[in-house]
C-alpha positions, 0 to 999 in steps of 0.5 A, spaced: 499 499 500 503 507 498 501 513 500 501 519 496 502 526 500 499 534 500 504 539 500 500 541 507 502 534 509 509 533 507 510 541 511 507 538 517 511 531 517 518 535 515 517 539 520 516 535 525 522 531 523 527 536 523 525 538 530 529 531 531 535 532 527 541 537 527 540 543 522 540 541 515 540 533 516 535 532 512 538 537 507 544 532 507 540 525 507 536 528 500 542 530 496 546 524 498 539 519 496 538 522 489 546 523 488 546 515 490 540 514 484 544 519 479 550 514 480 547 508 479 543 511 472 550 513 470 554 506 471 560 504 471 562 511 467 564 518 469 559 522 468 558 530 465 553 532 470 550 539 471 546 542 477 542 547 476 539 550 482 534 555 485 536 560 490 531 556 495 532 549 499 531 545 493 537 549 490 541 547 497 539 539 495 542 540 488 549 543 492 549 537 496 548 532 489 554 536 486 559 535 492 556 527 493 557 526 486 563 530 485 567 525 491 564 519 486 568 521 480 563 525 476 565 531 472 560 537 476 558 543 474 553 547 478 550 553 476 546 558 480 540 561 478 536 568 479 540 569 485 547 572 487 547 566 493 541 562 496 536 564 499 536 560 505 541 559 511 541 551 509 542 552 502 548 557 504 551 552 507 550 547 502 553 552 497 559 553 501 561 545 502 560 545 495 565 550 494 570 548 499 570 541 496 573 544 490 566 546 486 565 553 483 558 555 483 556 558 475 552 564 475 550 563 467 548 557 465 554 553 460 554 552 452 554 545 452 551 538 452 550 534 459 550 527 459 545 529 465 542 535 467 539 535 474 533 540 476 534 543 483 530 550 481 524 549 485 521 544 489 513 543 491 513 551 494 512 553 488 506 559 487 507 562 482 508 561 473 515 560 471 518 567 468 525 570 466 531 567 468 527 561 471 523 560 465 529 560 460 533 555 465 528 550 464 528 551 457 535 550 457 535 543 461 531 540 456 535 543 450 542 541 454 541 534 457 541 527 454 537 525 461 534 530 466 534 528 473 529 532 477 529 533 485 523 532 489 519 535 483 520 537 476 520 545 476 513 548 475 510 542 476 504 543 482 505 537 486 498 537 489 495 537 482 499 535 477 498 541 473 503 546 470 504 552 475 500 558 471 499 554 465 506 555 464 510 548 461 516 547 466 522 541 466 520 534 463 524 529 467 526 523 465 527 521 472 524 524 478 527 523 486 522 525 491 523 526 498 520 524 504 513 521 501 510 520 493 506 526 491 499 526 487 502 531 482 507 526 479 502 521 478 496 524 475 495 529 468 502 533 466 505 530 472 505 524 468 509 526 462 513 531 467 516 527 472 518 520 469 520 515 473 518 516 480 523 514 485 522 515 493 526 516 498 523 517 505 530 519 508 529 515 513 523 519 516 517 515 519 511 517 515 503 516 517 498 514 512 497 519 507 490 523 505 491 519 498 493 512 495 497 510 490 493 503 489 496 496 488 493 489 488 494 489 496 489 495 495 484 490 492 485 483 495 479 481 496 478 482 489 485 478 487 482 472 492 481 465 488 474 463 488 470 457 492 470 450 488 463 449 491 459 455 486 456 456 480 454 461 475 449 464 480 453 465 485 457 470 481 452 476 479 446 478 474 449 484 470 445 488 464 448 492 460 443 497 457 446 502 451 446 501 444 443 506 440 442 506 432 449 505 430 453 504 436 451 498 438 459 496 439 459 500 445 455 495 449 457 489 446 464 491 448 461 492 455 458 486 455 463 481 453 468 485 458 464 483 464 463 476 462 471 476 461 471 479 468 467 473 472 460 475 471 455 470 472 450 472 467 450 478 463 444 481 458 444 486 454 439 491 451 440 495 445 435 501 445 436 502 438 436 495 435 431 491 439 431 487 433 438 484 436 438 478 439 445 474 438 452 477 438 455 471 434 462 473 437 460 471 444 453 467 444 453 466 451 451 474 452 443 474 453 438 479 449 432 481 453 428 488 453 431 492 459 424 492 462 422 485 463 429 484 467 429 483 475 434 480 480 439 484 477 446 485 481 448 491 477 447 495 471 451 498 466 448 504 463 451 509 458 455 505 453 453 508 446 446 510 449 444 516 445 441 522 448 434 521 445 427 520 449 429 512 449 436 514 452 433 518 457 427 513 458 432 508 459 436 511 464 430 513 468 428 506 469 436 504 471 437 510 476 430 507 479 433 500 480 436 498 487 442 494 483 448 497 483 449 501 477 455 504 473 453 511 469 458 511 463 459 516 456 451 518 454 448 517 460 453 522 464 451 527 458 443 525 459 445 527 467 449 532 466 443 536 462 437 533 466 437 536 474 431 530 475 436 525 472 441 528 478 437 528 483 435 521 481 442 519 481 444 522 488 438 519 492 438 512 489 439 507 494 444 502 491 452 504 490 454 508 484 460 509 480 460 514 474 466 513 469 467 521 466 472 523 462 474 530 463 469 533 458 464 529 461 466 531 468 467 539 466 458 538 464 456 535 471 460 540 474 459 546 469 465 548 469 470 548 463 475 542 462 480 545 462 478 546 469 478 539 471 485 538 468 487 544 472 486 540 479 484 533 477 484 530 484 480 536 487 474 534 481 473 527 481 473 529 490 468 535 489 464 530 483 464 524 488 461 529 493 455 532 489 452 525 486 454 521 492 457 516 487 464 513 487 468 516 480 473 515 475 476 521 473 479 517 467 485 520 463 493 519 465 493 518 472 486 516 473 483 519 479 479 514 483 473 518 488 469 515 494 463 519 497 466 519 504 472 523 500 477 517 499 482 518 493 487 514 489 490 515 483 491 509 479 498 508 476 497 503 470 495 505 464 499 508 458 496 511 452 495 504 448 488 506 451 487 512 447 483 508 442 475 507 441 472 502 445 476 502 451 472 506 456 466 502 454 471 496 456 472 499 463 464 500 464 463 492 462 469 490 468 466 495 473 460 492 472 462 485 474 466 486 479 459 489 483 455 485 480 459 480 483 458 482 490 465 485 492 465 493 495 464 498 491 471 501 493 475 494 491 471 494 485 473 501 482 481 500 484 481 494 481 478 495 474 481 501 473 488 498 475 487 492 471 484 495 465 491 499 466 495 494 467 492 490 461 497 494 456 503 494 460 509 492 455 504 494 449 507 500 447 503 507 446 499 504 440 496 498 436 491 495 442 483 495 440 478 496 445 477 488 444 484 486 447 483 489 453 478 484 457 481 477 455 489 481 457 486 484 464 482 477 466 489 474 465 492 479 469 487 478 475 488 469 475 495 470 475 493 475 482 489 470 484 494 464 483 499 468 487 494 467 492 
C-alpha cells in the first residue's frame, strides 16, 4: 500500500522531523540519496553532470548532490539561477561546502551538453508561474541534457494538482527523485509526463498514512482472492448492460463481453436503438432482453453508446430507479449533466453508483470547463463524488478515483495505448462485473481501473484495440489469484 501526500501534509511531516535533527540534516540526506540514484543511473562511467540550482532549499539539495557526485568521481558543474547567493541558511551552508570541496558556482548556464542535468530550481513550494531567468533555465535544461533528473518535483509542476503552475510548462524529467513521501501531482495529468520515472526516498523518516492512495493489488485483495470451488454462475451476479443507440451497438457489446471476461455469472444486453438484436455471434454467451423485463439484477451498466434521445432518457431514468448497483458511463453522464431530475435521482438512489467520466464529461457535470477539471484533477474528482453521492473515476493519465466519503486514489497503471475508441466501454463492463459479483464499490473500482491499465503493460503506446483489453485484464487477475 503506497500513500500520496499533499504539500501541507509534507510540510507538517518535515517540520516534525526537523525538530529531532541537526540543522541541515534533512537536506544532507536528500542530497546524498539523490546522488546515489544519479550515480546508479550513470553506471560505471564518469558522467558529465550539471546541477541547476535555485535560491531556496531545493537548490541547497542540489549543492549537496553536486558535492556528493564530485566525490564519486563525476565531472560536475553547478550553476545558481536567479540570485547571487542562496536565500536560506541551509542552502547557503550547502553551497559553501560545495565550494570548500573545490567546486565553483556559475552565475550563467554553460553552452555545452551534459550526460545528466539535475533540476534543483524549485521544489514543492512554487506558487507563481515560471518567468524570466527561471523559465529560461527550464528551457536550457531541456535542450542541453541527455537525461534530466528532477529533485523532489520537476520545476514548474504543482505537486498537489499535477498541473503546471499558471499554465506555464517547466521541466520535463526522465527521472524524479522525490523525498519523504510521494506526491499526487507526480502521477496524474501533466505530472505523468513531467515526472518520468518516480523514485521515492523517505530519508529515514517514519511517515503516517497519507490522504491519498497510489493503489496496487494489496489494496483490492478481496478481488484478487481465489474463488471457492463450491460455486456456480448464480454465485457471481447478474449484470445488465444498457446502451446501444442507433449505430452504436458496438459500445454495449464491448462492455458486456468485458463483464463476462471479468467473471460475471450472467450478462444481459439491451441495445435500445436495435431492439431486434438478439444474438452476439462473437460472444453467444450474452443474453439479450428488454431491460424492463428483467429483475433480480446485481449491477446495471448504463450509457455505453446510449445516445441522448427520448429513448435513452427513459432507459436511464429506469436504471436510476433500480436498487441494483450502477455504473454510469458515456452518454448517461451527459444526460445527467443536462437534467436536474436525473441528477437528483442519481444522488438519492439507494444502491452504490460509480461514474466514469473523461474530463469533458466531468466538466459538464460540474458545470465548469475541461481546463478547470485538468487544472486540479484530484479536487475535481472529489467534488464530483461529493455532489453526486457516487464513486467517481476521472479518466485520463493517472485516473483519479474518488469515494463519496472523501477517499482519493490515483491509479498508477495504463499508457497511451488506451487512447482508442471503446476502451472506456470495456472499463465500464469490467466495473460492472466486479460490482455484480458483490465486491465492495471501493475495491471494485480500484481493481477495475488498475487491471484495465495493467492489461496494456508492455504494449507500447499504440496498437491495442478495445476488444484486446478484457482478455488481457482477466489474465492479469488470474495471475494475482494464483499467487494467493
